[in-house]
C-alpha positions as CSV (number, residue, x, y, z in Angstrom):
1,M,0.0,0.0,0.0
2,N,1.5,3.3,-1.1
3,V,0.7,6.1,1.4
4,H,1.3,9.7,0.3
5,K,2.4,11.9,3.2
6,C,1.7,15.6,2.9
7,D,4.4,18.0,4.1
8,T,2.6,20.1,6.7
9,R,5.6,22.0,8.0
10,L,6.0,25.8,7.8
11,Y,9.2,27.0,6.1
12,R,10.6,30.1,4.5
13,D,10.3,29.9,0.8
14,A,13.8,30.9,-0.5
15,S,12.7,30.6,-4.2
16,N,10.1,33.5,-3.8
17,P,11.3,35.9,-1.1
18,L,10.3,39.5,-0.9
19,I,12.1,40.2,2.3
20,S,12.9,36.8,3.8
21,G,10.3,34.3,2.4
22,V,8.1,34.0,5.5
23,C,4.9,35.1,3.8
24,S,5.6,33.0,0.7
25,G,6.3,30.0,2.8
26,I,3.0,30.5,4.7
27,A,1.2,30.9,1.3
28,K,2.7,27.6,0.0
29,R,1.8,25.8,3.2
30,F,-1.9,26.8,2.9
31,N,-2.0,26.7,-0.9
32,L,-2.6,30.5,-1.3
33,D,-1.2,33.2,-3.5
34,A,1.8,34.8,-1.8
35,I,0.6,38.4,-2.7
36,W,-2.6,37.9,-0.6
37,V,-0.6,36.7,2.4
38,R,1.6,39.7,2.1
39,V,-1.3,42.1,1.8
40,A,-2.9,40.5,4.9
41,A,0.4,40.8,6.8
42,I,0.6,44.5,5.9
43,A,-3.1,45.1,6.8
44,L,-2.7,43.3,10.2
45,F,0.5,45.3,10.8
46,L,-1.5,48.5,10.7
47,F,-3.7,47.2,13.6
48,A,-1.2,45.3,15.7
49,P,2.3,46.3,14.6
50,T,4.2,44.9,17.6
51,A,2.6,41.4,17.4
52,I,3.0,41.1,13.6
53,A,6.6,42.4,13.7
54,L,7.5,40.0,16.5
55,G,5.8,37.1,14.6
56,Y,7.7,37.9,11.4
57,I,11.0,38.2,13.2
58,L,10.4,34.9,15.0
59,G,9.5,33.4,11.6
60,I,12.8,34.6,10.2
61,L,14.8,33.2,13.1
62,F,13.1,29.8,13.6
63,L,11.7,28.7,10.2
64,R,14.1,26.8,7.9
65,K,14.8,27.9,4.4
66,R,13.5,25.7,1.7
67,Y,14.2,25.9,-2.0
68,A,11.1,24.6,-3.8
């Protein structure tokens, strides 16, 4: 029996980075367009700048780069 495992890990997409690839990695994980994740991140940054900036920095520090 051949079982296909889906990769459910978050990563930084090094093949489509604007700053560091965090938003494009999130977009690939949830099968979204990267531009919409970036627009959402900017919109959320206007309402909660500290939380979004901290989350983005933690994403840069702790998510692995992946060339896909």
